[in-house]
N, C-alpha and C positions, 0 to 999 in steps of 0.2 A: 402392599409399598405406602398406600393414598395416606399421607398427613406424615411417614414416616421421615421421607426427605424433601430436598429443595424443587421450589416452583420455579422453572426458569422461562424466563421469555425472552430470543434470539431475532432482533430485527434484520431485515436485508436477506433472507433464507434462499430467496428466488436468484442471488447469485451464486454460484461455485462454493466461495469461500465462508459465506452467510450457510450455507446449506450443510458442508461437511463440519461445520464448529457447531449445530447443533447438535449433529450428531453424535461428536465426541464427547460434548459433553452429558447427552443423553446415555452412554455409556459410563456416566460417573456412580457407583452406586450408593455415593449420596445423593442422589437427587432422583427427586420421584417423577416428575412431568416438566417435558419440555415444552414448551409452543410457540412454534415458528411464525413470528408475520411479516407479509409485506402484499404490496398492490395485486403482484400476480406470482402461481403458483410455480413454486421452483418444479425444474424440470428432471433431475434427479431421484434417485432412491431417497424420502426422508427415516426409513425406518421405525424406530417406537417415537419420532416426534410430529405431536399433532399442529398441523396448517392451519391459521385464520388467515383469510384474506381480510387487509387491514392497511390501511394509508396513514404511518407516522404523522402526516402531515395535518391529518382530522384530528378532533379531539374525541372521537368515540376508540381511539388507543385506550383514554382511561378506562374506558367499559370495556375492553378487554382484560388490561391488567387488574381489575376489581374483579369480576365475572371470576378469572380464573386463578385468584389469589395468589397472586403471584409474588414472590418475597425476593426476587433476585432474575435484574434484567440485563441484557447481553448486548449494547450497541453496538451493529456489525454493518449499519448503514449508511455507511460515509462513503459516497463514490467520487473515483478520480479521475475520471475521462469523463468531458460533457457529450462525446461520441454515444458513447454507452444510455445517458443520461432524457438524449432528444435536445441536447443541446446547452449552452452554458445556462442559461435562465433556467432551465429545468434542474439541472446538477444545482446551482446554487440553492433552489426552493425546496430539492429534494434533501440538501447535506444539512442546508443551516434552518429551514424554519421548519424541517423535522424533526430535526434536534431540539429545538425550539418546543415543541408540541409534547416530545415524547420526557422530556425534563417536567414539564408542565404536568403532563398526565402523572407521572412517579412522584412529585413533589404532594398529589393530592393523593398519594397512595399509603394507609398510614401502615399497611402492613410489607413495604419492600423495606429490605434490608442491607442491600448490594447493588451496586451498579458499577458493572466494568463497559468500558469504552473502549474502541479497538481505536486509536489515534496514529500518527505517524510520524517518523521522524525530519520527513519534510516540514515538518511547523517548524524548524530551526531554520531553514534557505539553505540559498548556498550562494556564498561570496567570495572574494578575496580576502576579507578580514573576517575569517571565520578563526575561531580556536581552531586544532590539534584533535579535539575531540569537544564534544557538546554533554556539560552533564545536566542531569535535568532543571536544573536549578536558572539555568541559560536563557538569555533571551536571543532570539534571531538579531543578527548584526545587522541585518537588514529587513526592516516588516514589510512582509509580501504584501502587494496592492494589489494582486487579484488572483483567480484562479483558485487550485484546490489548495493551496499554501494558505489566503487569505480564509476560506473555506475554514480548512480544519483549525486555526488561531480563533476566529470566531468560537465554532464547536467547545473548544477546550477552555475557553472564557466563561461561555455559557455551564459548562460542566465544574468549573470550580465557585461559578454562582451558586448553582444548585447543591453542593457542599457547604456553602456557609449557611445557606437556608436551611439543610437535614442534615445538621452535624450527628444525627441517629444513623444516616447509612453512608456505609460504609461505600467510598469513592474508587475506584481501580482505574485509574488512566494508564493505557499501554499503548508507546510511542514505540511502532514495531519498526525497525529497517525495510529496506525494499524486500516485497516476500515473492522466493521465488520455488521453481519448482517444473518439473517436465510438463507439468497441464495447465500454469498459472498462466492468465492471460491478465495484460498491464500493461500501463506504458512502458516499462522497463524491460518485460521478457518481450512486447512487441517488438523494440530497439533491437534487443541482441538477437532476435532473426530473422536482422534484416540480413539476406547474402553481401551485403560491403557496409560496413560500420563507418559512418560520417565522425570526425573528431573535431573538436576543435585546435587547432592549428597553436603547438607550443604550449599543450596543458595535458595533462595525464590524471585524471579524477579520481580520487579514493573513492573506494568501495565497500559496501557493508550490506551484505545480504540474512534473510532469515527465511529461510527453508521451509515450506507452506505447513511441514508437517508439524515444526516448533510452534507455528502459528498458532496451529490447534489444539497445541501442547500445551501451553502458554494461558490458554483464552480456557482450558477444563481446567488448569493448576489455580489460576485465578479463583475463577469461581468455587472451588472445594477449599478455598483458603480463607480467612479472616483478616488478610493482609489491604490496606490501603495506601493510597499513595499513587505517585507520577512514576514511572518507570521506561524507561529505552530498553526496548525489546532486539538482540543482534545476534547473528553469529559471533564467534570469535576471531579478530585478526581483520583485516583490510586486504583487498584485492585493487589494485590499479588497473582503470581500462584498459591500459596496451595487453597488460598480464590476460585479463577476461577476453581481449578477442583473439590472443595466442592460445589460450587455451581453446577457445570454438574452433581456433584455424580459420576465424573471418579477415578478411583483408582489411586494411581500414584506410580511408580516407580524409587525410589532413586538410582543414577548412578553415577559411577566417570566419569569426561567431556569426558576422552577420550570414553569410552565406549558407552557414548550417541552419540558422533560423528559416532562409528560404527553402532549401532543401526540404525544411520539416514542416515548414505552411505546406508544400504540394504533399509529403507524405500523408500529413494530416488532411487534407483536401480528397484524398485518394483514398481514404482508410486503413492504408498499410501501416502506419504507427503513428502514435500520438505522441506530438511534441509540441509541447507548449512550453513557454519563456521560462520557465519552471524547472521542465526536465533540459533545456540548453542549459540554466546554470549548473544543474548540478553534472549534466556531462562536464563544462568545463571544471568547476571546482572539487567537484565530489563532494561528501560529508563524512568527518568523523564522529561516532557518541560512544563516553564511555558507560559499561552496561554493571558497573561493578554493583551498584542498587538493586538490579535486576537478580544478580546471584547473592547479594549479603543481606537483603532483607524480601522479597518477593520470595528468595530462595527458590527460584530457576535456574536451568542449566541446558540451553539446547542442545540436542544432540548432534546437531552439523555446525560445523565453524562456517565462516562466509565462502573461505573454498571450497567446501564436499557440499553446502548451498548449490555454488555455481556447477560444479562439477557433475551435482546431479540433474541438472538444469538442461547443460548439455550435452548430456549424453544419448539425447535422442535426437538432437537437429546433425544433419547433415553437413558435412563439408563444403563448401561454397568458393573455394578462394582458384579450381581449375576455370571457375566462367565470371574471375574478376574484368578482362576487359569486356566479354561481352554486355555483363550487369552497368559496367561505370557509363557506358557508351548509349544503353538505357536510357540512365540516370540522366545524363548529359543533355540527353533529345531530349525529354519532359521538363526539364528545369527552364522556368521564366528567365529571359534577357537579364545576366547582369553582368559585372565586368570581371566575375571568377574565371581562372582558368580553366581549364576542361580537366576534369578531375581524374583523367588518365594521366595527367604531368605529375601528379602528386602524392601515387601511391607508390612510389618509391620504397616504403620504411614495411610496406604489407603487414606480416604476422609474423616475419622471419628477419627482418631487417633488408629485404631484396624484394622486386618485384616478383608477383606470382602468377601463376596461370604460364 
């Protein structure tokens, strides 16, 4: 098969989604070889994927691309949680500096023909000024000032710059909705795994999800098709946060926004869930994206709707309603002193309109 198919380099393979993406791409009959790169080896089975230890923040990545005759690069090495990166500064360096170095290496590679970048709908932000549905040509109503969303905005800017400098390279930018599945670990899945869900009083966020299997499928589809452009990728339909809580049989605790932020800081410091300011905004307002271009131009149709993806995520989670009072009391004891009432006094709506437990 040597020389008969594409040679694909996938970044970020030490993380589960990157490793699985590399394996899915390697299974495509139009792909001859897949090289996975990261600073540490992946823990799971790589199958037919060759692993090369390399740091994309280092110019040596250009030598890897040249030595392996890479014609397609799939960039999966964008981190959404500071905890997993060793802190916010390291996270920004990995995300932004890493992408800059990777793109510099791609620019020097005359044989490169296709760049696929896994981005996120987080780039649109979440605010009370948002449209019902974001299309790919819309800007966020409030530009992100910090965190993951700011990193992604910068990364996309560098990718657009690369596309202008190398018009001979097809660039496919995939803005994926929150990826979810039974074994996915992310800020959003950590939130829904909490035994009790803190929500912002008076708001019911709109949610869209993309099943992990559909993310792998769209990456493989993008590598196999010569289509360039920016695409929102999400399962069909919208799920309200209150509906999501009911389907998981999770009690909810309505709290003022600042109190949810305080609780989030505690949960983050305890490494229970990652509650960044952007996560809080999302859980307040939610976000909707239009996926017309995904279907009509990219030619991709997710197998799971938003509701189906969420149901598959929730099927392995235990029901926690019976432990509501105990969990709320524990949360109240651990919270820093604030003017917020004890959570037990505001759990009246629970998951079905009444107190649970």
